[in-house]
N, C-alpha and C positions, 0 to 999 in steps of 0.2 A: 679439598678433602675435608671431611669432618674433623674438628679439633680433637686431638687425642692427647694422651699423657706425654708422649714424646715431643709434642709441639710445645707443651707448657713447661717441660723440663728438658732443655737443650744445653749442650756444652758450648761455651763461648768465652770471650775475654772481657775483662772489665774496662772501664768502670760502669757502663750503662748498656742495658739491652736495647733501649729505644734510640739512644744517641751514639752508641758504638757498634753494637752487633747488627742492628737493623740497617744503618747506612752502609756498613761493610757488605752485607748481603745484597742490598740494592745495587751497589756499585759493581759487585761481582756478576750479578745478572746482566747488567748493561754491557760489561766487558765480554761476557760469554756470547751475547747476541752479535757483537761486532765480529767475533771470531767465527760464529756460525754462518753469518752472512758473507764471509770472505772479504770484508772491507777493512779489516784491521790495519793492513799495511798501507791503506790509502789515507789514513788519518794523519793530518798535519796539525790540527788544533783541537783543544779540549776546553770546554767551559763547564764549570760546576757552580750552581747556585744553591745556597742553603737558606731556608726560610724559617721564620718563627722561632720556636724554641731551639731548633738545631743551630740556628745562627746565634741566638742570644747566649746559649750556654755551651756551645760546641767546643770551645777551647778547653774548658774544664773537664768536659766529658770525652775528649779525644776524638771528636767527630771527624775533624778534618783529616787526621792521619788514618782513621778507620776507612774513610772514603778512598784514600790513596791506596791502601792495602787491598781494598775490594776491587779497585780498578786494575790492579795487577793480577786479579783472579784468585785472590786468597779468601778462604772461607773461615768464618769465626769458629766453626766446630773443629777445624783441623790445625789452624795456626797456633804455634806455641809462643808464650811470652818472650822467649829468647829471640825468636825469629822477628817478632814485632820490633824489638829494640834494634836489631841489625838493620832492618829496613828503614826505620826512622832515621838512623844515623846516615844511611845511604841517601835518603831524600834530602836531609839537611846539607850534606856534603856536596852532592851532585846536582840537586835541583832537577832531577829527572825521575821518571817512573817507567816501568815496563808494562805498558798497557796490554792487558790480556796475557801478560807473561811473555810477550813476543815482540811488541813494537815500542822502541824507546822514543819517548817524546819529552820535551822540556816542560816541566810543570812543578810548581811549588805550592805548599800550603797557602802561602800569601796570595796566590792567584785565584783562590776561591772567592766568589762574590757572596757577601752575607747580607741578608735582608731580615734583621731581627724584629722589625716592626711590621713586617708583611706576613700575614697568615693566609695560606691557600685554603680554598673552600673545604677540602676533604678533611684536613688535619693540620695541626700546628707544626708537626714534624715533616715538612715537605722538602724535597730536593729535586733538582733538575739536572740532567746530564745532556750535553750536546757535543758532538764531534763534527769537525769540518775537514774538507780536503785542502790541498794547496791553493785552490782558487777561492777558498772561503765558502764554498757551497756546503750546506748541511748534509751530512751523510746519515746521521741517526740522532734522534733525541728522544728523551723519555722523562717522565715525572713519576716519582715514587713517594710514598708516605710510610714512615716508620711509626706503626700504630701501637707500640708497646710490646714488651716481652720478646723482642727480636722479630716480630711479625712485620711483613711489609705488604703494601698494596700498591698496585700500579694504576695510575690515573687512566680512566677509560675502560678499565677491566673490572670495576667494582660490581657491576650487574652480573657479568658472566661468572665472577668468583662466587657471588652469592648463590647463583643457580647451581654451580658445581657443588657448593657446600650442601645445599638441600638435597641434591641428587645423591651425593655420597652418604648422607644420613639414611637414605632408604635402604642401604645395604646393611645397616647396623641392626642387630637383633633387638637392641633397646635404645632407640634414638631419644634424646631429651635435650631441652634447652632451658627448662625451668626445674626448680627443686620439686615442685608438685609432680611434674612428669617423672622425675627420677624416683621419687618415693612411690609413685604409682607402679613403676616397674618392679620395685622391691616387694611391694605388697602382692602383686599378681604372681610373681615368680618364686617368692620365698627367699630370694637372694639378698645378701647385704650389698652395700654400695660398691665395695671393692670388687665383688664378683660380677656385678652388672658392668662395671667399667672394664673388667678383664674380658668379658664376653664380647664387648665392642672392639677391644683391641685385637682380639683373635680373628677378626675379619681380614686383617692384613699381616698378622704375625702368629706364629705358634705360641703355645703356652711357654715353652722353653725360651723362645726368643724374647717374649715379654719379660720373663723373669730375669734373664741375663742382661737385658737392656736396662731394666730398673736397678739391678745391682751395680751395673756400670755407673749409672747416675749417682748412686750412693757412694761408690768409690771415688768419683771425681769430687764430690762434696767433701769427702774425708781428706782427699789429697789437698784440697783448697785450704782446709783448716790446718793440716800439718805443715804445708808450705808457709803459711802465715806465721806459725809458731817459731819458724826458723829465722824470720826477718826481724831486725831491730832498727831503732832509729826513728826517723820521721817519714811520714807518708809524702809522696811527691805532690807537687802542685803549688807550693809557696805558702800554704796556711800554717805550716809548721805544726801539724797535728802529730802527736807522738803515738807510735804503735804501742798499744797496751797489752795485747794478747800474750806475747812472750813472758812478760813479767807476771801477769796474772796466772799463767800456766805454772810457772815456777813456784809461785806462792801456794797455789792449790795442791801441787804435788807434795809440798812440805806439810801443809795443814791437814789435808784429807788423804791419809795414807791407806785407808780401807774403804773408799767410796761410801762415806757416811751419808745417809739420806738427807741430813741437815744441810749439805752443801749442794743440793741439786740445782738451786737457782744460780749459784756461782758458776757451775759447769755449763749450764744453759747459756748464761751471759757470755762465757768464754767462747763457746762455739760460734755464737752469733757474731761477736766482735771479730773473731779470727777470720771467718769467712768474708765478712764485709771489709776488713782491712786488706785482705787479699784482692778483693774486687776493686777497692779504691786505688790500689797500686797497679792496676791493669793486668792482674793475674788471671789464671784460668778458673772459672767458676761455672756453676749451673744456674741458668735463669730459672727462678723458682717463685713466681712466674716471671720475675724481672730480675735484673742484676742489682738494682737498688734495694731489693728485698731478698737477696740471695741467701742471707744468713738465717732467716726465720725457720724455714722448713728443716734444714739440717740440725738446727738447735733443738727443735721440738722432737725431731726424730731421734736425736741423741737421748732425750728424756725417755722416749718410748722404749728404746732398746737397753736402757741402763737403770731406769727407776720405776718402771711399772711392774706389776705383780709377776713373779716368776722369771724376770729377765736377768736378775743379778748373776745367776749361775747357769743361764740357759746356754745350750749348745749353739755354735755358729749358725747351723742350719735353721734353728728356731728363730734366731735373730733375723736371718735373711727373710724368713716368712713374714715377720712383722714389718720389715722394710718394704717388701713388695705390696702388702696390704695397705700400708701407710701411704705410699706414693700413688697407688691406684685410687684410693679414696680422695686424697688431696687433688689429684688430677680431675676427678669427676666434679668436685666443687669448683675447681678452676674453670672448667668448661662453662659453668653457669655464669661466671663473671665475664668470660670472653664473649659469650653469646648475648647476654642481656645488657652489659654495661661496657666497661673498659678496664684494662690493666695498665694504662698509660698515664704516668704522672703529668705529662704535658697536656693531657686532655681532661683529666678529672682530679688532679692533685695526688698527693701521696696516699690518700685513701684507696686509690686504685692499685697501688703497688704494695705498700706495707699492709694496708687493710686487707686486700685480697689474700696475700700470703698468710697473714695471721688467721684469717677465716679458713683457708685451706688446711692449715696445720691443726687448727682446733678440731675440725671435723675428722681429720685423719687420726688424731690421737684418741678421740672419743671412740672411733671404730675399733682400733686395736686394743683398747681397754675394755671392750665388750659391749659397747653401746649399740642400741637398736638404730635402724636407719633414721627414725624420728629424733633420737638423741643426737645423732651425728649432725643432722640438719640444724638442730637447736644450738649445738656448739658452734657451728659455722656462723649462725646468725648472731649469737652473742658477741663473738669476736669482731665481726664487722660493725655491728651496731655501735660499738665503743671505739671505732676508728673513723666514724663518719665525720666529714669536714676536715680531715687531716690535709694540711697544705704541703706543697713541694717547693721549698725555698732554700736549696743548698747554697751555702756561702761560697762565693767565687765560682759557682757552677760546678763545684767538685762534689763527688758523692762521698762526703766525709762528715761534715757537720750540717744537719743533725742526723744524717742517714745511718751512720754506724751504730750509735747508741739506740736509735729508733728501732733497729732490728732486734736488739736484746729486749727492749721493753715490749715489743709486739710479740715476741716468743713467749714471754711470761704471761701476757694477756691470753694467748692461745691456750696455754696449759690450764689457766684458771677457767677459761670459758668451757673447756672440755670437762673439767671436774664439776663445774656448776651444772652443766647439761646432764651429766651422769647421776647427779643427785635428784634429778627430776624424772618425769616419766615420758618426756618427749613432747608433751603438750605445752604450748606456750602462746602468748598473745600475738607476737609479731613474727611473721614468717621470714624465712631467708629470702624468698623472692621479693618481698616488700622492701627488705633492707637493701638488696642489690639495686632495685629500681630507685630507691631513695639516694643511694650513693651516686648513681648515674645523674639524677636530677640535681643533686647538690654540686656535682662537678660542673654541670652546665651553668649553674648560678654563681659559681665561685669566680671571683675577680681574676682576670688573666694573670696578674702579677704574682699570684700565688700558685701558678701552675708551671713550674720549671722554666721560669724566664729570668731568674736572678734579678728581678725588678721589685721584689717585695719581701716582707718578713725578715727573717734572719739574714737573708742575702744582702739587704741594704742597711739593716740596723746594727750589724756587727762589722767592725773594721777588719779588713782582711789581713793586714800586717801591722 
């Protein structure tokens, strides 16, 4: 199906959309197929191979346990963090899993076979599943790729998936894959970008369903922030990174008793940090468009609903309207990155995650602040232009350093980009399409060790303990 706003913003668990959410989805698909074919109870053996970045940084990203959860038939959109902890304790204690939720087999995390230096042809985030019967004969096998943002692709189905994508676009009133195409629809129809995106979403949902779905996404983002503000101490994983959001929140409530505009950046920083600390601890977040960048859009949306003109004393319904327009616009820009480049840190570096999210947020903020489609496109371009070349080198393979602070920095960049674009007339020298292509080509040229492998940058130059 054509990429839509609910593909780019989906609910899942941390710490990574490509290394946690995607592998869980792939494993769940494989388990469901065993069940559908009626061969689940014939399974005697299971083999799981992880390749490239999944193998290199899987421990820090929770990839192995996510695969086990998926093989039990659990979905990232539905599973709660408490359930995750219960199942992890079960795996560790029993060394068993409930394949497809029905077939008990002996299997441990340690049984997975890791190939960190082997990259499969389609993508660095590759995984293979195979089950055998009591005679050792193969019953079913499949290879999947986690391509960023929780999206998965099955080996051998790439061409049919591409054909289905193009066919589904024909059903849209305003199909687009480039910013030029998107702006062309706006010019011809007189609609703004959020309205174009809404019209496309209405092919599969009613207006009310789109609105309620987006407000649910907002609520999950809000819950992520609030949950994080209740947690204290250190983040899990061994780096001994201290949670800062609760202390910052307490200080802000003392210093800023009347939501003084001079504190806008401190509040934006707080939201970004809180959401990403929740993600880093394996909590429930919204991929936006990835888990590693999950704090940027909530932080900039907080600015939109609290610090833009007329929002201070606005009614809840008016703020809801801003949220819906914001997320629709961000989604439209996200489609451009998904169609023309990549949102996978393992494929193009962090420019594809934090850079894309910053660009999406900048464009969305420009629209809700009254920008023309051309100014929105300009804001998105500015934000990405100044994230080009951003590497993905998390220490210990954990989505903590530099990821958490990076979200706050990128949120501020997005706000500045929107303001800069709104001071212009929408005409500018470098187009958003040119920047997206540049990001893609920069990712291709980037040394592999800077693309979520824990083999370069801060990951090797900072002592973990």
